[in-house]
GUBAMI-625936 format. One record per atom (N, C-alpha, C): residue number from 1; atom name; x, y, z. Coordinates in nm, 4 decimals. Layout:
<atoms>
   pos   site         c1         c2         c3
   NUM     CA          X          Y          Z
...
</atoms>
This chain:
<atoms>
   pos   site         c1         c2         c3
     1      N    -2.2213     1.4685    -0.7262
     1     CA    -2.1074     1.4276    -0.8087
     1      C    -1.9893     1.3873    -0.7195
     2      N    -1.9648     1.4659    -0.6170
     2     CA    -1.8539     1.4368    -0.5259
     2      C    -1.8753     1.3023    -0.4561
     3      N    -1.9997     1.2771    -0.4136
     3     CA    -2.0312     1.1497    -0.3485
     3      C    -2.0033     1.0325    -0.4415
     4      N    -2.0383     1.0487    -0.5680
     4     CA    -2.0165     0.9422    -0.6657
     4      C    -1.8679     0.9108    -0.6798
     5      N    -1.7854     1.0149    -0.6825
     5     CA    -1.6409     0.9938    -0.6929
     5      C    -1.5880     0.9203    -0.5709
     6      N    -1.6391     0.9521    -0.4533
     6     CA    -1.5954     0.8835    -0.3313
     6      C    -1.6337     0.7365    -0.3386
     7      N    -1.7573     0.7098    -0.3827
     7     CA    -1.8034     0.5703    -0.3940
     7      C    -1.7159     0.4944    -0.4922
     8      N    -1.6861     0.5544    -0.6064
     8     CA    -1.6028     0.4873    -0.7067
     8      C    -1.4634     0.4597    -0.6514
     9      N    -1.4093     0.5550    -0.5752
     9     CA    -1.2764     0.5341    -0.5177
     9      C    -1.2791     0.4186    -0.4170
    10      N    -1.3817     0.4132    -0.3339
    10     CA    -1.3931     0.3057    -0.2355
    10      C    -1.4054     0.1714    -0.3067
    11      N    -1.4887     0.1668    -0.4121
    11     CA    -1.5044     0.0422    -0.4885
    11      C    -1.3712     0.0001    -0.5487
    12      N    -1.2975     0.0947    -0.6031
    12     CA    -1.1685     0.0656    -0.6645
    12      C    -1.0711     0.0092    -0.5614
    13      N    -1.0692     0.0700    -0.4430
    13     CA    -0.9814     0.0204    -0.3359
    13      C    -1.0192    -0.1217    -0.2962
    14      N    -1.1498    -0.1490    -0.2844
    14     CA    -1.1946    -0.2831    -0.2478
    14      C    -1.1520    -0.3851    -0.3522
    15      N    -1.1701    -0.3507    -0.4784
    15     CA    -1.1339    -0.4430    -0.5871
    15      C    -0.9835    -0.4692    -0.5848
    16      N    -0.9045    -0.3668    -0.5633
    16     CA    -0.7589    -0.3868    -0.5578
    16      C    -0.7211    -0.4785    -0.4418
    17      N    -0.7862    -0.4603    -0.3266
    17     CA    -0.7563    -0.5468    -0.2114
    17      C    -0.7946    -0.6912    -0.2414
    18      N    -0.9100    -0.7111    -0.3045
    18     CA    -0.9551    -0.8467    -0.3391
    18      C    -0.8587    -0.9099    -0.4386
    19      N    -0.8176    -0.8333    -0.5383
    19     CA    -0.7241    -0.8858    -0.6376
    19      C    -0.5924    -0.9266    -0.5732
    20      N    -0.5440    -0.8457    -0.4804
    20     CA    -0.4185    -0.8782    -0.4118
    20      C    -0.4342    -1.0071    -0.3315
    21      N    -0.5461    -1.0191    -0.2610
    21     CA    -0.5694    -1.1395    -0.1808
    21      C    -0.5775    -1.2618    -0.2715
    22      N    -0.6444    -1.2486    -0.3853
    22     CA    -0.6560    -1.3607    -0.4793
    22      C    -0.5196    -1.4008    -0.5336
    23      N    -0.4382    -1.3008    -0.5688
    23     CA    -0.3040    -1.3293    -0.6199
    23      C    -0.2241    -1.4093    -0.5175
    24      N    -0.2331    -1.3689    -0.3914
    24     CA    -0.1594    -1.4399    -0.2865
    24      C    -0.2115    -1.5828    -0.2716
    25      N    -0.3446    -1.5990    -0.2745
    25     CA    -0.4026    -1.7327    -0.2613
    25      C    -0.3608    -1.8221    -0.3771
    26      N    -0.3611    -1.7673    -0.4981
    26     CA    -0.3246    -1.8458    -0.6164
    26      C    -0.1783    -1.8877    -0.6083
    27      N    -0.0909    -1.7973    -0.5647
    27     CA     0.0508    -1.8349    -0.5563
    27      C     0.0721    -1.9407    -0.4488
    28      N    -0.0012    -1.9314    -0.3371
    28     CA     0.0086    -2.0351    -0.2340
    28      C    -0.0400    -2.1686    -0.2896
    29      N    -0.1492    -2.1647    -0.3643
    29     CA    -0.2044    -2.2873    -0.4228
    29      C    -0.1044    -2.3498    -0.5195
    30      N    -0.0408    -2.2676    -0.6021
    30     CA     0.0585    -2.3188    -0.6970
    30      C     0.1762    -2.3815    -0.6236
    31      N     0.2197    -2.3184    -0.5146
    31     CA     0.3298    -2.3757    -0.4369
    31      C     0.2902    -2.5112    -0.3806
    32      N     0.1674    -2.5235    -0.3330
    32     CA     0.1217    -2.6520    -0.2801
    32      C     0.1175    -2.7573    -0.3905
    33      N     0.0751    -2.7173    -0.5109
    33     CA     0.0691    -2.8114    -0.6223
    33      C     0.2085    -2.8606    -0.6587
    34      N     0.3078    -2.7728    -0.6467
    34     CA     0.4454    -2.8137    -0.6766
    34      C     0.4944    -2.9097    -0.5684
    35      N     0.4599    -2.8788    -0.4422
    35     CA     0.5049    -2.9645    -0.3323
    35      C     0.4317    -3.0989    -0.3321
    36      N     0.3027    -3.0960    -0.3590
    36     CA     0.2218    -3.2179    -0.3554
    36      C     0.1486    -3.2356    -0.4878
    37      N     0.2207    -3.2719    -0.5941
    37     CA     0.1523    -3.2863    -0.7229
    37      C     0.0538    -3.4033    -0.7207
    38      N    -0.0563    -3.3845    -0.7896
    38     CA    -0.1538    -3.4936    -0.7990
    38      C    -0.0994    -3.5999    -0.8913
    39      N    -0.1229    -3.7234    -0.8552
    39     CA    -0.0773    -3.8327    -0.9413
    39      C    -0.1781    -3.8529    -1.0523
    40      N    -0.1277    -3.8610    -1.1719
    40     CA    -0.2164    -3.8869    -1.2863
    40      C    -0.2261    -4.0368    -1.3072
    41      N    -0.3465    -4.0839    -1.3193
    41     CA    -0.3670    -4.2267    -1.3433
    41      C    -0.3699    -4.2468    -1.4950
    42      N    -0.2693    -4.3175    -1.5438
    42     CA    -0.2643    -4.3398    -1.6883
    42      C    -0.3234    -4.4769    -1.7212
    43      N    -0.4123    -4.4729    -1.8163
    43     CA    -0.4741    -4.6000    -1.8598
    43      C    -0.3974    -4.6483    -1.9824
    44      N    -0.3465    -4.7710    -1.9755
    44     CA    -0.2697    -4.8214    -2.0903
    44      C    -0.3294    -4.9497    -2.1437
</atoms>
């Protein structure tokens, strides 16, 4: 039982680290999109 709790804690820590890294990547991506917006080709 104790081993299982340790494994769950390690998994939880890993997931939190991944989520933090993803959040940072997404915010960097959004900043780049603001700086270099894609041009939309409008068909008229």
